[in-house]
N, C-alpha and C positions, 0 to 999 in steps of 0.2 A: 740854682746849689752853685755855689763858690766853691773854688778852685784852688787847688793841694796845691804850695809849696813843693809836695812829699810824690819820692817815686812812685811809680808802682810798685816797684821789688827794689829791695832800702839795698841788697847788696849793691845795684849796680853805679848804687850812690856812686864810689867814686869811679869810676867809667868811667862814665858819664863825668864830669871833672879832666880825667884827662883826657875824654876829648878834645872839648870844652879850651884846654889850655896849646893839643899840639892847633885845630882851629884861628885859634889864636893865631897863634906863630905862621900860619900861613898867612894872614895876612896885618905881620907885619904888625901888631899886638903885641904885644905877650913877652916880654920885656917892661913894655906901658904898664900890665896886669899883672910884672912878680912886682915891680918895687913900691906900686900905687894900687893894687888890689877894684876889683871890679868895678867900688860903687865910688870909683873916680871915671869909671869909663862914660858918654856919651851914651841917648838910650840908639841912635845909629850907627853907633859900634859895636851893643847886642848885640842888635837884633841882628846887626852886617855875622855878626856869631850863631846867634841865634837860627839863624836860615841857612849857611853854609852847613850845620850839625846835621841837619832837616834834613841837606838834600844827601850828604852823608847817609845812613841811617836808613831813606831810602835806596841809593846805592844795591849797600848792601844786600842788605834785603830783596832786591829780584833780584842779586846774583843768587840765592839762595832757590830760591823759583827756575830757574835754565836748568 
């Protein structure tokens, strides 16, 4: 089965984009993203951003369990 790039909840797309920019800012690459876009980023940088996003989402979920 092919993966879809659409979020499960379409209303969450803006929140995910905002989170992506927050994480890029934390990693110090937000200026590069804003000036040149995500297409010019290396796969390592994109992977770093995605990894940090997942980490943050897990932390947020775990904090709701307590």
